C-alpha positions as semicolon CSV with decimal commas, in nm:
position;residue;x (nm);y (nm);z (nm)
1;M;2,989;-3,163;-1,870
2;N;2,876;-3,279;-1,525
3;Y;2,697;-2,984;-1,365
4;E;2,628;-3,152;-1,031
5;N;2,923;-2,991;-0,853
6;T;2,914;-2,653;-1,027
7;G;2,634;-2,499;-0,822
8;R;2,387;-2,509;-1,112
9;Y;2,169;-2,772;-0,943
10;L;2,061;-2,578;-0,636
11;I;1,776;-2,708;-0,423
12;P;1,457;-2,494;-0,423
13;E;1,530;-2,335;-0,084
14;E;1,874;-2,225;-0,201
15;I;1,735;-2,090;-0,528
16;E;1,477;-1,880;-0,344
17;K;1,735;-1,754;-0,095
18;R;1,974;-1,657;-0,373
19;S;1,694;-1,496;-0,574
20;F;1,597;-1,273;-0,283
21;E;1,961;-1,176;-0,232
22;L;1,984;-1,071;-0,597
23;I;1,659;-0,875;-0,571
24;E;1,786;-0,696;-0,261
25;A;2,110;-0,605;-0,438
26;E;1,933;-0,478;-0,752
27;L;1,667;-0,265;-0,586
28;K;1,735;0,095;-0,680
29;T;1,559;0,233;-0,374
30;Q;1,500;0,060;-0,045
31;P;1,131;0,041;0,057
32;D;1,012;0,059;0,416
33;E;1,109;-0,252;0,609
34;E;0,742;-0,331;0,673
35;L;0,664;-0,331;0,301
36;K;0,984;-0,489;0,173
37;P;0,878;-0,857;0,212
38;I;0,572;-0,794;-0,005
39;I;0,755;-0,596;-0,272
40;K;1,041;-0,845;-0,291
41;R;0,806;-1,143;-0,318
42;V;0,613;-0,979;-0,602
43;I;0,939;-0,906;-0,784
44;H;1,047;-1,265;-0,719
45;T;0,721;-1,393;-0,871
46;T;0,729;-1,167;-1,177
47;A;1,100;-1,082;-1,229
48;D;0,971;-0,726;-1,277
49;F;1,136;-0,450;-1,075
50;D;0,866;-0,202;-1,180
51;Y;0,665;-0,328;-0,885
52;A;0,908;-0,154;-0,651
53;E;0,746;0,168;-0,776
54;N;0,399;0,047;-0,883
55;L;0,281;-0,113;-0,560
56;C;0,083;0,131;-0,348
57;F;-0,004;0,076;0,017
58;S;-0,258;0,250;0,238
59;D;-0,150;0,364;0,584
60;E;-0,066;0,082;0,825
61;V;-0,206;-0,171;0,578
62;V;0,039;-0,448;0,670
63;K;-0,039;-0,420;1,040
64;K;-0,413;-0,423;0,969
65;A;-0,388;-0,713;0,725
66;L;-0,184;-0,930;0,960
67;E;-0,428;-0,861;1,242
68;A;-0,718;-0,962;1,018
69;I;-0,548;-1,287;0,920
70;K;-0,467;-1,370;1,281
71;N;-0,832;-1,308;1,368
72;G;-0,948;-1,565;1,111
73;A;-1,032;-1,359;0,802
74;D;-1,120;-1,547;0,483
75;I;-0,969;-1,460;0,144
76;V;-1,189;-1,420;-0,165
77;T;-1,024;-1,430;-0,506
78;D;-1,155;-1,363;-0,857
79;T;-0,982;-1,662;-1,018
80;N;-0,923;-2,023;-0,928
81;M;-0,562;-1,968;-1,031
82;A;-0,516;-1,718;-0,748
83;K;-0,700;-1,949;-0,510
84;A;-0,469;-2,236;-0,605
85;G;-0,161;-2,023;-0,544
86;I;-0,245;-1,913;-0,191
87;N;-0,097;-2,114;0,095
88;K;-0,418;-2,250;0,246
89;K;-0,240;-2,443;0,518
90;S;-0,083;-2,123;0,652
91;L;-0,419;-1,944;0,642
92;A;-0,598;-2,235;0,808
93;R;-0,373;-2,200;1,115
94;F;-0,581;-1,896;1,204
95;G;-0,921;-2,032;1,098
96;G;-0,933;-1,871;0,752
97;E;-1,037;-2,022;0,419
98;V;-0,990;-1,923;0,055
99;H;-1,295;-1,883;-0,169
100;C;-1,349;-1,834;-0,540
101;F;-1,707;-1,825;-0,662
102;M;-1,635;-1,766;-1,032
103;A;-1,717;-2,124;-1,141
104;D;-2,030;-2,161;-0,926
105;E;-2,344;-2,244;-1,124
106;D;-2,557;-1,986;-0,944
107;V;-2,299;-1,717;-1,023
108;A;-2,298;-1,807;-1,394
109;L;-2,679;-1,807;-1,406
110;K;-2,719;-1,469;-1,235
111;A;-2,448;-1,314;-1,450
112;K;-2,625;-1,430;-1,766
113;E;-2,965;-1,311;-1,644
114;R;-2,836;-0,966;-1,553
115;G;-2,591;-0,926;-1,840
116;V;-2,290;-0,867;-1,616
117;T;-1,962;-1,047;-1,556
118;R;-1,928;-1,340;-1,320
119;A;-1,682;-1,129;-1,124
120;V;-1,960;-0,883;-1,037
121;I;-2,186;-1,159;-0,905
122;S;-1,894;-1,323;-0,725
123;M;-1,830;-1,006;-0,528
124;E;-2,198;-0,985;-0,436
125;K;-2,192;-1,347;-0,320
126;A;-1,880;-1,279;-0,114
127;A;-2,058;-0,988;0,054
128;E;-2,304;-1,241;0,196
129;L;-2,032;-1,434;0,381
130;N;-2,069;-1,394;0,753
131;K;-1,696;-1,349;0,805
132;S;-1,419;-1,092;0,784
133;I;-1,292;-1,083;0,425
134;I;-0,972;-1,002;0,242
135;F;-1,032;-0,959;-0,131
136;A;-0,747;-1,061;-0,363
137;I;-0,834;-0,944;-0,715
138;G;-0,581;-1,022;-0,988
139;N;-0,782;-1,051;-1,307
140;A;-1,118;-0,874;-1,323
141;P;-1,142;-0,495;-1,300
142;T;-1,521;-0,536;-1,285
143;A;-1,471;-0,706;-0,948
144;L;-1,300;-0,393;-0,815
145;I;-1,568;-0,169;-0,965
146;R;-1,842;-0,372;-0,798
147;L;-1,653;-0,372;-0,468
148;H;-1,635;0,006;-0,490
149;E;-2,012;0,022;-0,547
150;L;-2,081;-0,215;-0,256
151;L;-1,863;0,004;-0,037
152;Q;-2,062;0,309;-0,140
153;Y;-2,384;0,125;-0,050
154;R;-2,228;0,009;0,280
155;K;-2,294;-0,353;0,184
156;I;-1,943;-0,467;0,270
157;K;-1,661;-0,374;0,502
158;P;-1,348;-0,563;0,388
159;E;-1,040;-0,597;0,604
160;L;-0,823;-0,546;0,294
161;I;-0,853;-0,517;-0,083
162;I;-0,561;-0,641;-0,289
163;G;-0,625;-0,480;-0,627
164;V;-0,385;-0,606;-0,891
165;P;-0,583;-0,696;-1,205
166;V;-0,380;-0,701;-1,525
167;G;-0,490;-0,563;-1,861
168;F;-0,608;-0,260;-2,052
169;V;-0,984;-0,201;-2,034
170;N;-1,096;-0,032;-1,708
171;V;-0,795;-0,172;-1,522
172;V;-0,624;0,155;-1,432
173;E;-0,952;0,327;-1,347
174;A;-1,076;0,040;-1,128
175;K;-0,759;0,042;-0,922
176;E;-0,780;0,417;-0,872
177;L;-1,137;0,379;-0,742
178;I;-1,017;0,147;-0,466
179;M;-0,741;0,388;-0,370
180;E;-1,004;0,658;-0,315
181;T;-1,179;0,457;-0,044
182;E;-1,103;0,431;0,327
183;V;-1,056;0,054;0,306
184;P;-0,701;-0,075;0,362
185;Y;-0,552;-0,159;0,021
186;I;-0,252;-0,292;-0,164
187;V;-0,279;-0,187;-0,529
188;A;-0,051;-0,233;-0,829
189;R;-0,099;0,101;-0,998
190;G;-0,118;0,091;-1,378
191;R;-0,179;-0,200;-1,612
192;K;0,042;-0,463;-1,454
193;G;-0,071;-0,736;-1,217
194;G;-0,225;-1,078;-1,241
195;S;-0,361;-1,370;-1,042
196;N;-0,008;-1,478;-0,956
197;V;0,060;-1,134;-0,809
198;A;-0,259;-1,144;-0,603
199;A;-0,166;-1,486;-0,465
200;C;0,192;-1,395;-0,385
201;I;0,085;-1,081;-0,193
202;C;-0,142;-1,301;0,018
203;N;0,144;-1,544;0,076
204;A;0,386;-1,265;0,162
205;L;0,148;-1,152;0,434
206;L;0,100;-1,508;0,560
207;Y;0,476;-1,567;0,574
208;M;0,522;-1,254;0,784
209;I;0,335;-1,417;1,073
210;P;0,556;-1,644;1,286
């Protein structure tokens, strides 16, 4: 059978448009209009409607995040996968860059010397950046735990923490720690998440800016 004229060979833009229409139709409850682009993009990335309930947002977080991006905030991720997935061209329009320090030699050395994860050292290295920072954490709960400690010590003041690590050990607890702070946050409560989710939340925010 020739499928070319049956609508099965849609171009990417049409596929995305149709996907978002299906997501909109299948949502059981309608989120706030301000949050909807983020929730829908995460569902689009994961095909998981649980995120309509699992994603938690601090007060006015979208407004604060967009303002930070427009003012040139950098994004720090805990995986190169998340870094690769973020639209750097869109971020660069406002003077921002994406960083991931996990593969840096100095990070590996310090982690080995101190007996901690690279994610811990990466967060400490990020705290030394002389810029406004958005953290996008999709893999390492230890990154969130260290961020919480740095907040307690007043060593950092992030514009936003995206806390969506996936897994079982310390994942739920690490996310809850971030939600107890006064820092703006977007958190996927529970065990679900991932680097792809962290990246797509960043992109959803970027795409909300004309």
